[in-house]
Every structure is written in C-alpha cells, then in structure tokens.
C-alpha positions as CSV (number, residue, x, y, z in Angstrom):
1,X,129.7,72.5,131.6
2,X,125.9,72.9,131.9
3,X,124.3,73.4,128.4
4,X,120.8,74.3,127.5
5,X,118.7,74.1,124.3
6,X,115.7,76.3,123.7
7,X,112.7,74.3,122.6
8,X,110.3,77.0,121.7
9,X,107.8,75.7,119.1
10,X,109.7,72.5,118.6
11,X,109.9,69.4,120.8
12,X,113.0,67.5,121.8
13,X,112.0,64.5,119.7
14,X,111.9,66.5,116.4
15,X,114.8,66.5,114.0
16,X,116.0,69.2,111.6
17,X,115.2,72.5,113.2
18,X,117.1,75.6,114.4
19,X,117.0,77.0,117.9
20,X,119.3,78.6,120.4
21,X,121.7,77.1,122.9
22,X,123.6,78.4,126.0
23,X,126.7,77.0,127.7
24,X,127.7,78.1,131.2
25,X,131.0,77.2,132.9
26,X,132.6,78.4,136.1
27,X,136.3,78.3,136.9
28,X,137.1,79.7,140.3
29,X,135.8,83.2,140.5
30,X,135.3,83.5,136.7
31,X,132.2,82.5,134.7
32,X,132.3,81.8,131.0
33,X,129.2,82.1,128.8
34,X,128.7,81.0,125.3
35,X,125.5,81.2,123.3
36,X,124.1,81.3,119.7
37,X,121.9,79.7,117.1
38,X,122.1,75.9,116.6
39,X,120.8,73.3,114.3
40,X,119.5,70.0,115.6
41,X,119.7,66.7,113.7
42,X,118.4,63.3,114.9
43,X,116.4,62.5,118.0
44,X,117.0,60.8,121.3
45,X,120.5,59.5,122.0
46,X,121.5,60.0,118.4
47,X,120.7,63.7,118.4
48,X,123.5,66.0,117.1
49,X,123.6,69.8,117.7
50,X,125.7,72.1,115.5
51,X,126.4,75.8,115.8
52,X,124.8,77.5,112.7
53,X,126.9,80.7,113.3
54,X,130.1,81.2,115.3
55,X,128.8,81.4,118.9
56,X,129.1,84.5,121.0
57,X,131.0,84.4,124.3
58,X,131.4,86.5,127.4
59,X,133.7,86.3,130.4
60,X,132.4,87.6,133.8
61,X,135.1,88.0,136.4
62,X,133.2,88.0,139.7
63,X,136.2,88.7,142.0
64,X,135.2,86.0,144.5
65,X,134.4,82.3,144.1
66,X,131.1,82.5,146.0
67,X,129.9,85.4,143.8
68,X,130.9,83.4,140.7
69,X,128.9,80.4,142.1
70,X,125.9,82.6,142.7
71,X,126.1,84.1,139.2
72,X,126.3,80.7,137.5
73,X,123.5,79.4,139.6
74,X,121.2,82.3,138.7
75,X,122.2,82.1,135.0
76,X,121.3,78.4,135.0
77,X,118.0,79.1,136.7
78,X,117.1,81.8,134.1
79,X,117.7,79.3,131.3
80,X,115.4,76.8,132.9
81,X,112.7,79.5,133.4
82,X,112.8,80.5,129.7
83,X,111.8,77.3,128.0
84,X,115.2,75.7,127.8
85,X,116.0,72.0,128.4
86,X,119.3,70.6,129.6
87,X,121.5,69.5,126.7
88,X,123.8,66.5,126.9
89,X,126.7,66.0,124.7
90,X,128.8,68.6,122.8
91,X,127.7,71.3,120.4
92,X,129.8,70.8,117.3
93,X,130.9,73.3,114.6
94,X,128.9,72.7,111.4
95,X,130.4,69.9,109.4
96,X,132.8,70.9,106.7
97,X,132.8,69.6,103.1
98,X,135.6,69.3,100.6
99,X,133.5,71.0,97.9
100,X,135.1,74.2,96.7
101,X,131.6,75.8,96.6
102,X,131.9,75.9,100.5
103,X,134.8,78.3,100.3
104,X,134.2,81.8,101.8
105,X,132.4,84.2,99.5
106,X,131.6,87.8,100.1
107,X,127.9,88.9,99.9
108,X,126.1,92.2,100.5
109,X,122.5,92.4,101.7
110,X,120.0,94.1,104.0
111,X,119.7,92.0,107.1
112,X,116.4,91.8,109.1
113,X,116.1,90.5,112.7
114,X,112.6,90.1,114.2
115,X,111.5,88.8,117.5
116,X,108.4,88.8,119.7
117,X,108.2,91.2,122.6
118,X,107.6,89.7,126.0
119,X,107.2,86.2,124.5
120,X,108.0,84.4,127.8
121,X,105.1,86.2,129.6
122,X,102.7,85.4,126.7
123,X,103.8,81.7,126.7
124,X,103.3,81.4,130.4
125,X,99.8,83.0,130.2
126,X,98.6,80.9,127.2
127,X,100.1,77.6,128.2
128,X,102.2,75.3,126.0
129,X,99.4,73.9,123.8
130,X,97.9,77.3,122.9
131,X,101.4,79.0,122.6
132,X,102.5,76.3,120.1
133,X,99.5,77.0,117.9
134,X,100.2,80.8,118.1
135,X,103.8,80.2,117.1
136,X,102.9,78.1,114.1
137,X,100.6,80.9,112.9
138,X,103.4,83.5,113.7
139,X,106.0,81.7,111.6
140,X,103.5,81.1,108.8
141,X,102.8,84.8,108.7
142,X,106.4,85.8,108.7
143,X,107.3,83.4,105.9
144,X,104.4,84.5,103.9
145,X,105.6,88.1,103.9
146,X,109.2,87.0,103.2
147,X,108.0,85.2,100.2
148,X,106.1,88.2,98.9
149,X,109.2,90.3,98.7
150,X,111.6,87.5,98.0
151,X,113.4,87.7,101.3
152,X,115.6,84.8,102.3
153,X,115.2,83.1,105.7
154,X,118.6,82.4,107.2
155,X,117.8,81.0,110.7
156,X,115.1,81.0,113.4
157,X,116.1,81.3,117.1
158,X,113.2,80.4,119.5
159,X,110.8,83.2,118.8
160,X,113.0,85.2,116.4
161,X,114.0,85.0,112.8
162,X,116.9,86.4,110.7
163,X,116.5,87.1,107.0
164,X,118.2,88.9,104.1
165,X,117.1,91.0,101.2
166,X,118.7,92.2,98.0
167,X,117.3,95.8,98.5
168,X,116.8,97.8,101.8
169,X,113.3,99.0,100.7
170,X,112.2,95.4,100.4
171,X,113.4,94.6,103.9
172,X,111.6,97.7,105.4
173,X,108.3,96.8,103.5
174,X,108.5,93.3,104.7
175,X,109.1,94.4,108.3
176,X,106.0,96.6,108.3
177,X,103.9,93.9,106.7
178,X,105.0,91.3,109.3
179,X,104.2,93.8,112.1
180,X,100.7,94.2,110.9
181,X,100.2,90.5,110.2
182,X,101.2,89.3,113.6
183,X,99.1,91.9,115.4
184,X,96.1,89.8,114.4
185,X,97.6,87.1,116.6
186,X,97.8,89.4,119.6
187,X,101.6,89.7,119.2
188,X,103.9,92.7,119.1
189,X,107.3,92.4,117.5
190,X,110.4,94.5,117.4
191,X,112.6,94.7,114.3
192,X,116.1,95.8,113.4
193,X,117.6,96.2,109.9
194,X,121.2,96.7,108.9
195,X,122.9,96.6,105.5
196,X,126.4,95.3,105.2
197,X,128.8,92.6,103.9
198,X,129.0,89.1,105.3
199,X,130.7,85.9,104.3
200,X,129.1,82.7,103.0
201,X,130.7,79.3,103.4
202,X,128.4,76.6,102.1
203,X,125.2,77.1,104.1
204,X,126.9,79.1,106.8
205,X,126.8,82.9,107.1
206,X,129.4,84.8,109.1
207,X,130.1,88.5,109.7
208,X,129.8,91.5,112.0
209,X,126.8,92.7,110.0
210,X,124.6,90.1,111.6
211,X,125.7,91.1,115.1
212,X,125.0,94.8,114.3
213,X,121.5,93.9,113.0
214,X,120.8,92.0,116.2
215,X,121.9,94.9,118.4
216,X,119.8,97.3,116.3
217,X,116.8,95.1,117.0
218,X,117.6,95.1,120.7
219,X,117.2,98.9,120.8
220,X,113.7,98.7,119.3
221,X,110.6,99.1,121.5
222,X,107.4,97.1,121.1
223,X,106.0,97.6,117.6
224,X,109.0,99.6,116.5
225,X,111.1,99.1,113.4
226,X,114.6,100.5,113.6
227,X,117.2,100.7,110.9
228,X,120.9,101.6,111.0
229,X,122.3,104.6,109.1
230,X,123.7,102.1,106.5
231,X,120.1,101.2,105.6
232,X,118.8,104.7,105.5
233,X,121.7,106.0,103.4
234,X,121.0,103.4,100.7
235,X,117.4,104.4,100.3
236,X,115.9,107.2,98.2
237,X,114.6,110.1,100.4
238,X,111.0,109.7,99.1
239,X,110.7,106.0,99.6
240,X,110.0,105.7,103.3
241,X,109.9,108.3,106.1
242,X,112.2,108.0,109.1
243,X,112.6,109.6,112.4
244,X,116.1,110.1,113.8
245,X,116.5,108.1,117.1
246,X,120.0,109.5,117.8
247,X,123.3,107.8,118.1
248,X,123.7,104.6,120.2
249,X,126.5,102.4,121.4
250,X,125.6,98.9,120.3
251,X,126.8,96.3,122.7
252,X,130.0,94.6,121.6
253,X,130.1,96.6,118.3
254,X,132.8,99.2,117.5
255,X,131.9,102.9,117.4
256,X,128.5,104.5,117.9
257,X,125.7,104.0,115.3
258,X,122.9,106.4,114.3
259,X,119.5,104.7,114.3
260,X,116.2,105.7,112.6
261,X,112.6,104.6,113.3
262,X,110.5,103.7,110.3
263,X,107.4,105.9,110.0
264,X,105.8,103.9,107.2
C-alpha cells in the first residue's frame, strides 16, 4: 500500500511534529483511500508515525481494473506533486495508556479550522527556502492570535490548523485577527467554525464536530470566514454581523447545514 507523508514546513529528519498522511490501495477494480492528521516521532529508520485522530476513508469502485489502476496512479501522482514524500512502515494508532485520565470524556467547544488558499501554487512560485520562512511567520502569527483569546491549538496539518475555544465569539474574533495578520505575509486564508460536542481521550480528540468544522471551512472562499448555524445561534445578535449563505450539504455529514459569512 503506497503511503505518503506531507512535509510542509517540516523536514523528514525532524521529530515531534504533526502533519498529514495518505494511504492508497487498489484491489481489483476498487481503490481504497485513507487519510488524516498524523504525529511523527523519531527520525530516520527509527521514525514512528501515529494517527492523531481516527483517519477518514473512502472506497472508489471503478467498475474495471484498468480504470482502478489509472485512478490509483493519478492519486499517487497528485500526492507527489503536493509536497508529500513516500512513507515506509505502518501508521499506528496513538499509543494507549492505562491511566484512567485517558478514558473518554465529553467536551463542548467552538472549533476553528483555518488553511491557506492556493498554498501549493504559492509554494511553487516562492521556492522551498522562501516558502519555509513564510510558513514560520504564518504559524507564529496564528499562534499569537490564539494566545490573545486563549484558544487551544489541537493539531496542524500541512498549511492548516485546528483549534478550540470556550466561547464562539472568541473563535470568530480570533479568525478575523488571523485573517488580517497573515495578509501582511501575502497570504489569504479561509476559515470555518462550528460548535459542538466531542470526546477527549488523553491527548486525542474524537467526534463528528471536527469533521463538520472541516467541511464548513471547505465551503469558504478566499478571505472568507464561515460559521455553522450552531455557532451563530450561540451568539448574541449584537456581537457580530452575519450574512446568510444558505443551506449546504457538507460532504460525508448527515443533513443539510445553514452557513453564515462573518461580516466583522
């Protein structure tokens, strides 16, 4: 099974960072895809890669073996063209502990997902050295704004970041501050926010709420901050202005969701 690890800002000989991985497997006329955030420990032959969240998966039934071969070949080529390196060895589930504190606990928060628009094009135009510097400044700016409103960084994935907030207004304010801060670097971002319950097991976070937040972000245009109806309904009418963006089917998520653009 070909596997790929996104390097992004980090290099393959660096330990202790989060990134994104893809697994691609073909069986006859069917292609199996698996992807998600991973955590990398160690370097060289001793490197270990762990899923930080349960990976997502998709089955593509191509109907013919040659079409499946072509699909898998193109999927592998896309990974190689998007700053991924081939990954050897298995991707393991996060190691479990016997500590009772690692048992599942429910939590409620506003979830923010941010990523850079057209990052691959910008990286190709700037070159690896310059892009690495831009990304360092990008993450520094994002983390500075998170600290200002006491947001909690959960995981980074290549050029994206996922964070949580105790109050929806704090998440929206942080999103607008990040947008303005990274524009000084010549970057445009898109942001999605959702509020919901999720589960905590030790340092892992699990739940549909994170997937909904990711899908909300995917609907945003360059420079746009979108929130789900769950976020808007939790906020006082006078806090922040919103524009209704209609109802949307979020990929892989039950029912249709009404989304709103932040006009703040």
